[in-house]
N, C-alpha and C positions, 0 to 999 in steps of 0.2 A: 472688562478692562476699564480702568478709570482714566487713563491718559495715553498719549502716544508721542513719540519723538517725531516732530514734524520737520526738523532741520537738524543739521549736525550739532548745533549748539542750543537747540530749543526743544523743550518738552512742554506739552500743554495738557491740561486737565479737561476732561470731557464737559463737566458742568459749566466751565467758563468760556468755552469756545462757541461763538454764535454762528459763524458761517465762514466759508472760504470765498475769497473774491480774487479776481485777477487785477494785477497792477502792471500794465504793460505786458511783458512776456513772463512776468513772475507771478507767484501766488502768495497771498497772505491770509492768515487766519485772524479774523476779527474777534477780539476777546471782549468779555463782559465789562471790563474796566476801560475799554476804548483803545487799548494797545493793539497794534498790528504786528503779529509774529510771522516771520517768513516761513513758507512751506517750500521745501525743495522740490524740484521737478521729479526727482526720483521717488519721493514719498507722497506726492500729490494724490495718486490713486488710492493709496492706503488710507490717508487721512479723509478723503472724500467718502470712501466706503464706510469708514468708522463713524463719521458724522451721520450718514444716511441710516445706518443701523441704529444709532442712538436716538434718532428723531422719530423712528417708527414706534407706534404705541404697542405695548405688550399685551 
């Protein structure tokens, strides 16, 4: 998978997502260009697992 829908109105590509961080009670995906894309609470576990799998060496 090359990307994932992290929020109702946002889709991110794996190679550009650096990490997920919390911003108060919300989560954001920090992108390679410095943008912060929201991650819904509903999709947080999916995005976190997706990033963990992508960061493991093959």
